[in-house]
N, CA, C and O atoms as CSV, one atom per row, in Angstrom:
chain,resi,resn,atom,element,x,y,z
A,1,UNK,N,N,0.813,-1.181,0.000
A,1,UNK,CA,C,0.000,0.000,0.000
A,1,UNK,C,C,0.866,1.258,0.000
A,1,UNK,O,O,0.561,2.240,-0.677
A,2,UNK,N,N,1.924,1.211,0.753
A,2,UNK,CA,C,2.804,2.359,0.835
A,2,UNK,C,C,3.467,2.640,-0.505
A,2,UNK,O,O,3.621,3.802,-0.880
A,3,UNK,N,N,3.859,1.611,-1.228
A,3,UNK,CA,C,4.491,1.772,-2.528
A,3,UNK,C,C,3.544,2.407,-3.520
A,3,UNK,O,O,3.968,3.220,-4.341
A,4,UNK,N,N,2.263,2.054,-3.465
A,4,UNK,CA,C,1.281,2.642,-4.379
A,4,UNK,C,C,1.088,4.115,-4.063
A,4,UNK,O,O,0.977,4.938,-4.971
A,5,UNK,N,N,1.047,4.451,-2.779
A,5,UNK,CA,C,0.888,5.844,-2.382
A,5,UNK,C,C,2.110,6.650,-2.789
A,5,UNK,O,O,2.005,7.806,-3.199
A,6,UNK,N,N,3.272,6.016,-2.668
A,6,UNK,CA,C,4.505,6.717,-3.032
A,6,UNK,C,C,4.549,6.946,-4.531
A,6,UNK,O,O,4.992,8.002,-4.982
A,7,UNK,N,N,4.091,5.965,-5.316
A,7,UNK,CA,C,4.040,6.113,-6.759
A,7,UNK,C,C,3.116,7.233,-7.159
A,7,UNK,O,O,3.417,7.973,-8.096
A,8,UNK,N,N,1.978,7.382,-6.464
A,8,UNK,CA,C,1.037,8.456,-6.742
A,8,UNK,C,C,1.676,9.801,-6.450
A,8,UNK,O,O,1.522,10.750,-7.220
A,9,UNK,N,N,2.404,9.884,-5.324
A,9,UNK,CA,C,3.074,11.134,-4.982
A,9,UNK,C,C,4.093,11.487,-6.041
A,9,UNK,O,O,4.232,12.652,-6.414
A,10,UNK,N,N,4.811,10.481,-6.529
A,10,UNK,CA,C,5.830,10.728,-7.538
A,10,UNK,C,C,5.212,11.236,-8.836
A,10,UNK,O,O,5.747,12.144,-9.472
A,11,UNK,N,N,4.085,10.649,-9.223
A,11,UNK,CA,C,3.428,11.090,-10.447
A,11,UNK,C,C,2.869,12.491,-10.267
A,11,UNK,O,O,2.906,13.304,-11.191
A,12,UNK,N,N,2.336,12.783,-9.046
A,12,UNK,CA,C,1.819,14.115,-8.758
A,12,UNK,C,C,2.924,15.157,-8.867
A,12,UNK,O,O,2.688,16.297,-9.268
A,13,UNK,N,N,4.121,14.750,-8.508
A,13,UNK,CA,C,5.233,15.675,-8.549
A,13,UNK,C,C,5.809,15.805,-9.950
A,13,UNK,O,O,6.677,16.645,-10.188
A,14,UNK,N,N,5.333,14.977,-10.885
A,14,UNK,CA,C,5.796,15.050,-12.256
A,14,UNK,C,C,7.201,14.522,-12.426
A,14,UNK,O,O,7.916,14.969,-13.323
A,15,UNK,N,N,7.621,13.578,-11.588
A,15,UNK,CA,C,8.977,13.070,-11.635
A,15,UNK,C,C,9.086,11.741,-12.386
A,15,UNK,O,O,10.194,11.236,-12.567
A,16,UNK,N,N,7.990,11.175,-12.820
A,16,UNK,CA,C,8.042,9.928,-13.586
A,16,UNK,C,C,8.017,8.716,-12.694
A,16,UNK,O,O,7.394,8.746,-11.633
A,17,UNK,N,N,8.681,7.647,-13.096
A,17,UNK,CA,C,8.665,6.382,-12.364
A,17,UNK,C,C,9.492,6.473,-11.099
A,17,UNK,O,O,10.270,7.409,-10.915
A,18,UNK,N,N,9.315,5.478,-10.218
A,18,UNK,CA,C,10.026,5.485,-8.946
A,18,UNK,C,C,11.520,5.323,-9.146
A,18,UNK,O,O,12.299,5.839,-8.344
A,19,UNK,N,N,11.946,4.623,-10.188
A,19,UNK,CA,C,13.375,4.476,-10.436
A,19,UNK,C,C,13.990,5.824,-10.827
A,19,UNK,O,O,15.092,6.148,-10.386
A,20,UNK,N,N,13.290,6.607,-11.646
A,20,UNK,CA,C,13.786,7.912,-12.053
A,20,UNK,C,C,13.851,8.874,-10.875
A,20,UNK,O,O,14.769,9.686,-10.766
A,21,UNK,N,N,12.857,8.766,-9.994
A,21,UNK,CA,C,12.814,9.658,-8.833
A,21,UNK,C,C,13.942,9.349,-7.867
A,21,UNK,O,O,14.538,10.261,-7.295
A,22,UNK,N,N,14.237,8.079,-7.682
A,22,UNK,CA,C,15.299,7.712,-6.746
A,22,UNK,C,C,16.621,8.329,-7.165
A,22,UNK,O,O,17.396,8.758,-6.309
A,23,UNK,N,N,16.893,8.383,-8.448
A,23,UNK,CA,C,18.143,8.967,-8.915
A,23,UNK,C,C,18.139,10.487,-8.789
A,23,UNK,O,O,19.201,11.083,-8.606
A,24,UNK,N,N,16.967,11.135,-8.884
A,24,UNK,CA,C,16.871,12.584,-8.856
A,24,UNK,C,C,16.532,13.151,-7.480
A,24,UNK,O,O,16.660,14.353,-7.250
A,25,UNK,N,N,16.115,12.316,-6.605
A,25,UNK,CA,C,15.615,12.795,-5.312
A,25,UNK,C,C,16.611,13.679,-4.561
A,25,UNK,O,O,16.210,14.747,-4.101
A,26,UNK,N,N,17.849,13.314,-4.412
A,26,UNK,CA,C,18.759,14.196,-3.684
A,26,UNK,C,C,18.882,15.583,-4.322
A,26,UNK,O,O,18.932,16.574,-3.592
A,27,UNK,N,N,18.930,15.691,-5.628
A,27,UNK,CA,C,19.034,17.011,-6.248
A,27,UNK,C,C,17.717,17.777,-6.119
A,27,UNK,O,O,17.724,18.999,-5.970
A,28,UNK,N,N,16.596,17.073,-6.175
A,28,UNK,CA,C,15.280,17.700,-6.006
A,28,UNK,C,C,15.158,18.268,-4.590
A,28,UNK,O,O,14.693,19.390,-4.390
A,29,UNK,N,N,15.587,17.465,-3.616
A,29,UNK,CA,C,15.544,17.907,-2.226
A,29,UNK,C,C,16.494,19.083,-2.033
A,29,UNK,O,O,16.150,20.065,-1.373
A,30,UNK,N,N,17.678,18.983,-2.605
A,30,UNK,CA,C,18.655,20.067,-2.474
A,30,UNK,C,C,18.119,21.340,-3.118
A,30,UNK,O,O,18.281,22.429,-2.568
A,31,UNK,N,N,17.487,21.212,-4.271
A,31,UNK,CA,C,16.912,22.365,-4.953
A,31,UNK,C,C,15.807,23.001,-4.114
A,31,UNK,O,O,15.748,24.223,-3.974
A,32,UNK,N,N,14.936,22.168,-3.560
A,32,UNK,CA,C,13.849,22.687,-2.717
A,32,UNK,C,C,14.400,23.357,-1.460
A,32,UNK,O,O,13.902,24.397,-1.028
A,33,UNK,N,N,15.432,22.750,-0.881
A,33,UNK,CA,C,16.039,23.344,0.313
A,33,UNK,C,C,16.686,24.687,-0.023
A,33,UNK,O,O,16.603,25.631,0.763
A,34,UNK,N,N,17.328,24.774,-1.184
A,34,UNK,CA,C,17.941,26.030,-1.611
A,34,UNK,C,C,16.877,27.101,-1.782
A,34,UNK,O,O,17.047,28.232,-1.325
A,35,UNK,N,N,15.777,26.745,-2.442
A,35,UNK,CA,C,14.680,27.697,-2.640
A,35,UNK,C,C,14.066,28.112,-1.302
A,35,UNK,O,O,13.788,29.289,-1.074
A,36,UNK,N,N,13.859,27.134,-0.427
A,36,UNK,CA,C,13.286,27.426,0.893
A,36,UNK,C,C,14.209,28.347,1.680
A,36,UNK,O,O,13.750,29.271,2.350
A,37,UNK,N,N,15.501,28.093,1.596
A,37,UNK,CA,C,16.476,28.936,2.295
A,37,UNK,C,C,16.437,30.364,1.756
A,37,UNK,O,O,16.490,31.325,2.525
A,38,UNK,N,N,16.343,30.501,0.432
A,38,UNK,CA,C,16.254,31.837,-0.163
A,38,UNK,C,C,15.009,32.569,0.316
A,38,UNK,O,O,15.064,33.750,0.660
A,39,UNK,N,N,13.878,31.852,0.336
A,39,UNK,CA,C,12.622,32.468,0.781
A,39,UNK,C,C,12.693,32.850,2.258
A,39,UNK,O,O,12.223,33.917,2.654
A,40,UNK,N,N,13.278,31.978,3.061
A,40,UNK,CA,C,13.400,32.275,4.491
A,40,UNK,C,C,14.284,33.506,4.708
A,40,UNK,O,O,13.963,34.364,5.530
A,41,UNK,N,N,15.392,33.591,3.974
A,41,UNK,CA,C,16.265,34.758,4.101
A,41,UNK,C,C,15.554,36.020,3.637
A,41,UNK,O,O,15.704,37.087,4.234
A,42,UNK,N,N,14.769,35.886,2.553
A,42,UNK,CA,C,14.032,37.048,2.048
A,42,UNK,C,C,13.030,37.549,3.080
A,42,UNK,O,O,12.771,38.750,3.160
A,43,UNK,N,N,12.468,36.642,3.868
A,43,UNK,CA,C,11.507,37.032,4.904
A,43,UNK,C,C,12.246,37.516,6.150
A,43,UNK,O,O,11.851,38.505,6.767
A,44,UNK,N,N,13.300,36.826,6.512
A,44,UNK,CA,C,13.971,37.130,7.777
A,44,UNK,C,C,14.823,38.391,7.719
A,44,UNK,O,O,14.947,39.073,8.737
A,45,UNK,N,N,15.408,38.730,6.592
A,45,UNK,CA,C,16.261,39.915,6.518
A,45,UNK,C,C,15.492,41.192,6.855
A,45,UNK,O,O,15.941,41.955,7.710
A,46,UNK,N,N,14.339,41.456,6.211
A,46,UNK,CA,C,13.588,42.661,6.594
A,46,UNK,C,C,13.094,42.594,8.036
A,46,UNK,O,O,13.043,43.608,8.731
A,47,UNK,N,N,12.730,41.393,8.477
A,47,UNK,CA,C,12.270,41.238,9.858
A,47,UNK,C,C,13.406,41.552,10.824
A,47,UNK,O,O,13.203,42.229,11.832
A,48,UNK,N,N,14.601,41.057,10.514
A,48,UNK,CA,C,15.768,41.321,11.352
A,48,UNK,C,C,16.072,42.822,11.392
A,48,UNK,O,O,16.357,43.372,12.456
A,49,UNK,N,N,16.013,43.479,10.236
A,49,UNK,CA,C,16.239,44.922,10.191
A,49,UNK,C,C,15.179,45.666,10.986
A,49,UNK,O,O,15.490,46.619,11.701
A,50,UNK,N,N,13.926,45.237,10.866
A,50,UNK,CA,C,12.837,45.891,11.599
A,50,UNK,C,C,13.045,45.747,13.108
A,50,UNK,O,O,12.865,46.703,13.862
A,51,UNK,N,N,13.426,44.541,13.535
A,51,UNK,CA,C,13.670,44.321,14.968
A,51,UNK,C,C,14.838,45.177,15.437
A,51,UNK,O,O,14.797,45.725,16.538
A,52,UNK,N,N,15.881,45.301,14.617
A,52,UNK,CA,C,17.008,46.166,14.975
A,52,UNK,C,C,16.583,47.615,15.109
A,52,UNK,O,O,16.995,48.303,16.043
A,53,UNK,N,N,15.754,48.086,14.173
A,53,UNK,CA,C,15.249,49.465,14.243
A,53,UNK,C,C,14.391,49.668,15.482
A,53,UNK,O,O,14.521,50.678,16.174
A,54,UNK,N,N,13.523,48.718,15.760
A,54,UNK,CA,C,12.660,48.812,16.946
A,54,UNK,C,C,13.518,48.833,18.205
A,54,UNK,O,O,13.252,49.591,19.137
A,55,UNK,N,N,14.543,47.999,18.221
A,55,UNK,CA,C,15.420,47.943,19.394
A,55,UNK,C,C,16.127,49.267,19.625
A,55,UNK,O,O,16.203,49.741,20.758
A,56,UNK,N,N,16.651,49.874,18.550
A,56,UNK,CA,C,17.341,51.155,18.732
A,56,UNK,C,C,16.363,52.253,19.128
A,56,UNK,O,O,16.691,53.113,19.945
A,57,UNK,N,N,15.169,52.229,18.556
A,57,UNK,CA,C,14.161,53.226,18.943
A,57,UNK,C,C,13.725,53.021,20.392
A,57,UNK,O,O,13.486,53.986,21.118
A,58,UNK,N,N,13.625,51.776,20.800
A,58,UNK,CA,C,13.253,51.484,22.185
A,58,UNK,C,C,14.321,51.996,23.137
A,58,UNK,O,O,14.004,52.558,24.185
A,59,UNK,N,N,15.590,51.804,22.777
A,59,UNK,CA,C,16.677,52.322,23.622
A,59,UNK,C,C,16.597,53.841,23.731
A,59,UNK,O,O,16.751,54.403,24.816
A,60,UNK,N,N,16.356,54.500,22.600
A,60,UNK,CA,C,16.233,55.966,22.620
A,60,UNK,C,C,15.033,56.384,23.462
A,60,UNK,O,O,15.109,57.359,24.211
A,61,UNK,N,N,13.942,55.664,23.345
A,61,UNK,CA,C,12.739,55.981,24.126
A,61,UNK,C,C,12.992,55.773,25.617
A,61,UNK,O,O,12.547,56.571,26.443
A,62,UNK,N,N,13.703,54.707,25.958
A,62,UNK,CA,C,14.027,54.458,27.367
A,62,UNK,C,C,14.859,55.610,27.932
A,62,UNK,O,O,14.613,56.061,29.051
A,63,UNK,N,N,15.841,56.086,27.164
A,63,UNK,CA,C,16.659,57.218,27.624
A,63,UNK,C,C,15.809,58.467,27.800
A,63,UNK,O,O,15.990,59.224,28.753
A,64,UNK,N,N,14.880,58.676,26.872
A,64,UNK,CA,C,14.006,59.848,26.971
A,64,UNK,C,C,13.106,59.742,28.198
A,64,UNK,O,O,12.878,60.734,28.890
A,65,UNK,N,N,12.593,58.540,28.471
A,65,UNK,CA,C,11.733,58.337,29.645
A,65,UNK,C,C,12.525,58.601,30.923
A,65,UNK,O,O,12.015,59.223,31.855
A,66,UNK,N,N,13.769,58.132,30.968
A,66,UNK,CA,C,14.615,58.375,32.150
A,66,UNK,C,C,14.824,59.875,32.322
A,66,UNK,O,O,14.752,60.391,33.438
A,67,UNK,N,N,15.084,60.576,31.218
A,67,UNK,CA,C,15.287,62.022,31.280
A,67,UNK,C,C,14.024,62.742,31.746
A,67,UNK,O,O,14.087,63.615,32.612
A,68,UNK,N,N,12.883,62.376,31.174
A,68,UNK,CA,C,11.613,62.994,31.565
A,68,UNK,C,C,11.300,62.666,33.017
A,68,UNK,O,O,10.812,63.519,33.759
A,69,UNK,N,N,11.581,61.428,33.426
A,69,UNK,CA,C,11.327,61.017,34.807
A,69,UNK,C,C,12.163,61.854,35.774
A,69,UNK,O,O,11.666,62.295,36.810
A,70,UNK,N,N,13.425,62.069,35.434
A,70,UNK,CA,C,14.290,62.891,36.297
A,70,UNK,C,C,13.768,64.321,36.368
A,70,UNK,O,O,13.762,64.927,37.440
A,71,UNK,N,N,13.330,64.864,35.236
A,71,UNK,CA,C,12.782,66.227,35.217
A,71,UNK,C,C,11.505,66.303,36.052
A,71,UNK,O,O,11.298,67.262,36.795
A,72,UNK,N,N,10.644,65.281,35.925
A,72,UNK,CA,C,9.403,65.275,36.715
A,72,UNK,C,C,9.705,65.168,38.209
A,72,UNK,O,O,9.058,65.822,39.027
A,73,UNK,N,N,10.689,64.341,38.559
A,73,UNK,CA,C,11.070,64.234,39.975
A,73,UNK,C,C,11.555,65.587,40.495
A,73,UNK,O,O,11.244,65.972,41.623
A,74,UNK,N,N,12.310,66.301,39.676
A,74,UNK,CA,C,12.797,67.632,40.055
A,74,UNK,C,C,11.619,68.577,40.266
A,74,UNK,O,O,11.579,69.320,41.246
A,75,UNK,N,N,10.657,68.545,39.339
A,75,UNK,CA,C,9.484,69.414,39.460
A,75,UNK,C,C,8.644,69.043,40.680
A,75,UNK,O,O,8.123,69.922,41.366
A,76,UNK,N,N,8.511,67.737,40.953
A,76,UNK,CA,C,7.757,67.303,42.132
A,76,UNK,C,C,8.437,67.817,43.394
A,76,UNK,O,O,7.761,68.270,44.318
A,77,UNK,N,N,9.766,67.753,43.444
A,77,UNK,CA,C,10.497,68.272,44.609
A,77,UNK,C,C,10.265,69.766,44.780
A,77,UNK,O,O,10.075,70.250,45.895
A,78,UNK,N,N,10.281,70.499,43.654
A,78,UNK,CA,C,10.030,71.940,43.718
A,78,UNK,C,C,8.618,72.223,44.229
A,78,UNK,O,O,8.422,73.120,45.048
A,79,UNK,N,N,7.644,71.467,43.751
A,79,UNK,CA,C,6.259,71.659,44.202
A,79,UNK,C,C,6.139,71.299,45.678
A,79,UNK,O,O,5.459,71.993,46.433
A,80,UNK,N,N,6.804,70.206,46.095
A,80,UNK,CA,C,6.754,69.821,47.509
A,80,UNK,C,C,7.345,70.918,48.389
A,80,UNK,O,O,6.809,71.225,49.453
A,81,UNK,N,N,8.445,71.503,47.942
A,81,UNK,CA,C,9.042,72.589,48.720
A,81,UNK,C,C,8.106,73.791,48.765
A,81,UNK,O,O,7.969,74.439,49.803
A,82,UNK,N,N,7.466,74.087,47.641
A,82,UNK,CA,C,6.520,75.197,47.602
A,82,UNK,C,C,5.342,74.918,48.534
A,82,UNK,O,O,4.865,75.811,49.234
A,83,UNK,N,N,4.881,73.664,48.532
A,83,UNK,CA,C,3.770,73.309,49.422
A,83,UNK,C,C,4.188,73.413,50.890
A,83,UNK,O,O,3.397,73.823,51.739
A,84,UNK,N,N,5.423,73.044,51.177
A,84,UNK,CA,C,5.904,73.170,52.556
A,84,UNK,C,C,5.941,74.630,52.971
A,84,UNK,O,O,5.588,74.964,54.102
A,85,UNK,N,N,6.364,75.498,52.068
A,85,UNK,CA,C,6.393,76.917,52.418
A,85,UNK,C,C,4.980,77.453,52.554
A,85,UNK,O,O,4.723,78.317,53.392
A,86,UNK,N,N,4.047,76.944,51.728
A,86,UNK,CA,C,2.646,77.344,51.874
A,86,UNK,C,C,2.117,76.843,53.206
A,86,UNK,O,O,1.400,77.556,53.907
A,87,UNK,N,N,2.473,75.624,53.547
A,87,UNK,CA,C,2.045,75.088,54.840
A,87,UNK,C,C,2.637,75.941,55.956
A,87,UNK,O,O,1.965,76.210,56.952
A,88,UNK,N,N,3.874,76.363,55.801
A,88,UNK,CA,C,4.503,77.223,56.792
A,88,UNK,C,C,3.765,78.558,56.840
A,88,UNK,O,O,3.515,79.091,57.921
A,89,UNK,N,N,3.417,79.096,55.679
A,89,UNK,CA,C,2.651,80.341,55.637
A,89,UNK,C,C,1.289,80.141,56.279
A,89,UNK,O,O,0.811,81.005,57.014
A,90,UNK,N,N,0.664,79.003,56.002
A,90,UNK,CA,C,-0.641,78.716,56.608
A,90,UNK,C,C,-0.495,78.622,58.122
A,90,UNK,O,O,-1.347,79.099,58.872
A,91,UNK,N,N,0.589,78.004,58.556
A,91,UNK,CA,C,0.829,77.929,59.994
A,91,UNK,C,C,1.055,79.327,60.574
A,91,UNK,O,O,0.575,79.647,61.662
A,92,UNK,N,N,1.791,80.147,59.834
A,92,UNK,CA,C,2.012,81.517,60.290
A,92,UNK,C,C,0.701,82.288,60.351
A,92,UNK,O,O,0.475,83.063,61.279
A,93,UNK,N,N,-0.162,82.076,59.364
A,93,UNK,CA,C,-1.470,82.747,59.374
A,93,UNK,C,C,-2.266,82.295,60.588
A,93,UNK,O,O,-2.871,83.114,61.281
A,94,UNK,N,N,-2.265,81.003,60.844
A,94,UNK,CA,C,-3.000,80.488,62.008
A,94,UNK,C,C,-2.421,81.040,63.306
A,94,UNK,O,O,-3.160,81.434,64.208
A,95,UNK,N,N,-1.104,81.065,63.391
A,95,UNK,CA,C,-0.458,81.613,64.589
A,95,UNK,C,C,-0.744,83.109,64.732
A,95,UNK,O,O,-0.963,83.606,65.836
A,96,UNK,N,N,-0.739,83.813,63.608
A,96,UNK,CA,C,-1.042,85.247,63.638
A,96,UNK,C,C,-2.462,85.478,64.127
A,96,UNK,O,O,-2.699,86.377,64.934
A,97,UNK,N,N,-3.401,84.687,63.655
A,97,UNK,CA,C,-4.798,84.803,64.112
A,97,UNK,C,C,-4.884,84.535,65.608
A,97,UNK,O,O,-5.620,85.198,66.339
A,98,UNK,N,N,-4.111,83.547,66.040
A,98,UNK,CA,C,-4.139,83.216,67.472
A,98,UNK,C,C,-3.559,84.369,68.301
A,98,UNK,O,O,-4.078,84.705,69.365
A,99,UNK,N,N,-2.474,84.966,67.793
A,99,UNK,CA,C,-1.874,86.118,68.481
A,99,UNK,C,C,-2.874,87.269,68.542
A,99,UNK,O,O,-3.000,87.929,69.573
A,100,UNK,N,N,-3.598,87.514,67.420
A,100,UNK,CA,C,-4.604,88.590,67.394
A,100,UNK,C,C,-5.679,88.304,68.445
A,100,UNK,O,O,-6.087,89.200,69.183
A,101,UNK,N,N,-6.134,87.044,68.505
A,101,UNK,CA,C,-7.156,86.689,69.499
A,101,UNK,C,C,-6.628,86.882,70.920
A,101,UNK,O,O,-7.339,87.372,71.798
A,102,UNK,N,N,-5.362,86.485,71.134
A,102,UNK,CA,C,-4.772,86.676,72.462
A,102,UNK,C,C,-4.648,88.160,72.797
A,102,UNK,O,O,-4.899,88.563,73.932
A,103,UNK,N,N,-4.257,88.979,71.805
A,103,UNK,CA,C,-4.151,90.411,72.043
A,103,UNK,C,C,-5.519,91.002,72.355
A,103,UNK,O,O,-5.647,91.852,73.236
A,104,UNK,N,N,-6.553,90.545,71.620
A,104,UNK,CA,C,-7.913,91.031,71.901
A,104,UNK,C,C,-8.349,90.610,73.301
A,104,UNK,O,O,-8.949,91.399,74.032
A,105,UNK,N,N,-8.055,89.391,73.666
A,105,UNK,CA,C,-8.409,88.914,75.002
A,105,UNK,C,C,-7.664,89.718,76.080
A,105,UNK,O,O,-8.244,90.113,77.092
A,106,UNK,N,N,-6.368,89.949,75.835
A,106,UNK,CA,C,-5.604,90.747,76.798
A,106,UNK,C,C,-6.142,92.168,76.886
A,106,UNK,O,O,-6.161,92.763,77.964
A,107,UNK,N,N,-6.574,92.705,75.769
A,107,UNK,CA,C,-7.164,94.043,75.769
A,107,UNK,C,C,-8.444,94.045,76.592
A,107,UNK,O,O,-8.694,94.965,77.371
A,108,UNK,N,N,-9.256,92.999,76.409
A,108,UNK,CA,C,-10.496,92.886,77.191
A,108,UNK,C,C,-10.185,92.753,78.676
A,108,UNK,O,O,-10.840,93.367,79.517
A,109,UNK,N,N,-9.179,91.947,78.984
A,109,UNK,CA,C,-8.787,91.778,80.390
A,109,UNK,C,C,-8.297,93.100,80.954
A,109,UNK,O,O,-8.636,93.435,82.089
A,110,UNK,N,N,-7.505,93.867,80.198
A,110,UNK,CA,C,-7.035,95.173,80.650
A,110,UNK,C,C,-8.209,96.123,80.878
A,110,UNK,O,O,-8.258,96.884,81.844
A,111,UNK,N,N,-9.156,96.036,79.934
A,111,UNK,CA,C,-10.336,96.908,80.076
A,111,UNK,C,C,-11.077,96.555,81.347
A,111,UNK,O,O,-11.505,97.450,82.076
A,112,UNK,N,N,-11.239,95.284,81.628
A,112,UNK,CA,C,-11.938,94.857,82.853
A,112,UNK,C,C,-11.126,95.300,84.057
A,112,UNK,O,O,-11.683,95.823,85.022
A,113,UNK,N,N,-9.832,95.099,84.011
A,113,UNK,CA,C,-8.979,95.501,85.123
A,113,UNK,C,C,-8.995,97.027,85.299
A,113,UNK,O,O,-9.008,97.519,86.427
A,114,UNK,N,N,-8.993,97.736,84.244
A,114,UNK,CA,C,-9.044,99.179,84.298
A,114,UNK,C,C,-10.348,99.653,84.901
A,114,UNK,O,O,-10.376,100.612,85.673
A,115,UNK,N,N,-11.445,98.967,84.541
A,115,UNK,CA,C,-12.748,99.304,85.122
A,115,UNK,C,C,-12.752,99.015,86.610
A,115,UNK,O,O,-13.342,99.752,87.401
A,116,UNK,N,N,-12.083,97.928,86.980
A,116,UNK,CA,C,-12.099,97.598,88.389
A,116,UNK,C,C,-11.250,98.536,89.215
A,116,UNK,O,O,-11.471,98.674,90.418
A,117,UNK,N,N,-10.275,99.187,88.587
A,117,UNK,CA,C,-9.450,100.173,89.280
A,117,UNK,C,C,-10.249,101.453,89.541
A,117,UNK,O,O,-9.946,102.204,90.468
A,118,UNK,N,N,-11.250,101.687,88.732
A,118,UNK,CA,C,-12.016,102.933,88.890
A,118,UNK,C,C,-12.916,102.792,90.027
A,118,UNK,O,O,-13.659,103.720,90.346
């Protein structure tokens, strides 16, 4: 059964009888391998170049991200310092209000004491 199937394959390939194919098979295989290798190289060369381009662009992008990240960290530090000074100003405002209230209270106490002296 296998021989009949092989004969059919040989006829499908247009190689003639099995005796003729046996003599030509190594060159047929070599020819097909050569063609396959050419096709694979034709596909892989542009793919290899594309991957190389993507890799170099990725490296450049990584450097840019590191640079932007450093700049953002610098800006965040500046904003944090500004917020700390605002917090300090807010604390000063609160303390100033408290001092004003204490001065008003002391004024009221003086007024009461002054009234009691009369």
